[in-house]
C-alpha positions in Angstrom: 210.3 211.2 94.5 211.5 210.3 91.0 208.9 209.8 88.3 209.9 208.4 84.9 207.7 208.9 81.9 208.0 207.3 78.6 205.8 206.7 75.6 205.4 203.1 74.5 204.0 201.3 71.6 202.4 198.0 72.1 199.3 196.0 71.6 196.2 195.9 73.9 197.4 192.6 75.6 200.7 194.2 76.6 198.9 197.3 78.0 196.5 195.1 79.9 199.4 193.2 81.4 201.1 196.4 82.5 197.9 197.6 84.1 197.4 194.4 86.0 201.0 194.5 87.3 200.5 198.1 88.5 197.3 197.1 90.3 198.9 194.1 91.9 201.9 196.2 93.0 199.7 198.8 94.6 197.6 196.2 96.3 200.6 194.5 97.9 202.2 197.8 98.8 199.0 199.0 100.6 198.6 195.7 102.5 202.3 195.7 103.6 202.1 199.4 104.6 199.1 198.6 106.8 200.9 195.7 108.4 204.0 197.9 109.0 202.1 200.9 110.4 199.4 199.2 112.6 201.1 196.7 114.9 204.4 198.5 115.7 207.4 196.3 116.2 206.6 193.8 113.4 209.9 192.2 112.4 211.2 191.5 108.9 210.5 187.8 109.4 206.9 188.6 110.4 206.5 190.7 107.2 207.9 187.9 105.1 205.4 185.5 106.6 202.7 187.9 105.8 203.9 188.2 102.2 203.6 184.4 101.8 200.1 184.5 103.3 199.2 187.0 100.7 200.6 184.8 98.0 198.5 181.9 99.2 195.4 183.9 99.5 195.4 185.7 96.2 196.0 184.0 92.9 197.6 187.0 91.2 200.0 187.4 94.1 201.0 183.8 93.8 201.9 184.3 90.2 204.4 187.0 91.1 206.8 184.5 92.5 206.9 182.2 89.6 
């Protein structure tokens, strides 16, 4: 696993946006991992449909596609 570290300078709004993006990414990753691991044999198309359901169900996930 590669881990990149860097120091950044920004204002509080930028740090808040980065933190929100990190949380959204972890949420979607965890949901998709559960979908992939639980019902074995889920196709790529099935996962894509699940992603669109996530986007419709959660406002922050919908904003990712815009």
